C-alpha positions in Angstrom: 0.3 0.2 0.1 1.3 3.8 -1.1 0.1 6.2 0.6 0.5 10.3 -0.5 1.1 13.0 1.8 1.2 16.7 0.9 4.5 18.2 1.8 3.9 19.7 5.2 2.3 16.1 6.9 5.7 13.9 5.1 7.9 16.5 6.4 5.5 16.1 10.0 6.1 12.0 9.4 9.9 12.9 8.9 10.6 14.5 12.0 9.1 12.6 14.0 11.2 8.8 12.7 13.9 11.8 12.8 13.3 12.3 16.7 14.5 8.5 17.6 10.9 6.9 18.6 10.4 5.5 15.7 12.7 4.1 12.9 10.8 4.0 9.5 8.1 6.4 8.8 5.6 3.0 8.3 6.4 1.9 11.4 5.0 5.4 12.7 1.9 5.2 10.2 0.8 1.7 11.6 1.6 3.7 15.6 -1.2 5.9 14.1 -3.0 3.5 12.8 -3.5 1.3 16.1 -4.1 4.0 18.4 -7.3 4.6 15.9 -8.2 1.2 16.3 -8.2 1.2 19.8 -10.2 4.7 20.1 -12.7 3.8 17.5 -12.7 0.6 19.9 -13.2 2.1 23.0 -15.5 4.0 21.3 -18.1 1.5 20.5 -17.9 0.1 24.1 -18.8 3.3 25.7 -21.4 3.8 23.1 -22.7 0.8 23.6 -22.4 0.9 27.7 -24.4 4.7 27.2 -27.4 2.7 25.8 -27.9 0.1 28.1 -29.7 -0.4 30.9 -28.5 0.9 34.0 -26.0 -1.3 36.1 -25.9 -2.0 40.2 -24.9 1.0 42.1 -20.9 1.1 43.0 -21.2 1.6 46.3 -19.4 0.2 49.3 -21.3 -3.0 49.7 -20.6 -3.4 45.5 -16.7 -3.3 46.4 -17.3 -5.5 49.2 -18.9 -7.8 47.3 -16.8 -7.5 44.3 -13.6 -8.3 46.2 -15.2 -11.4 48.0 -15.5 -12.4 44.7 -12.2 -12.0 43.5 -10.6 -13.2 46.4 -12.6 -16.2 46.4 -11.6 -17.0 42.3 -7.6 -16.6 43.9 -8.3 -19.4 45.9 -9.2 -21.6 43.5 
């Protein structure tokens, strides 16, 4: 896959590589795509949660029960 960039964006990518954080421009672009993919997944999960029914109230009792479940699971 080849991607054409205007000179200003090409210069920006080259600056990022020159800083030493990335060894190639392809590595930099792949990292940007991974971040966007993660952001998109997070957005989808948040939207799904926002449209779902309300869950249990996260009060002291909720966390006590959660700790008990985790401790019981760790003993197994």
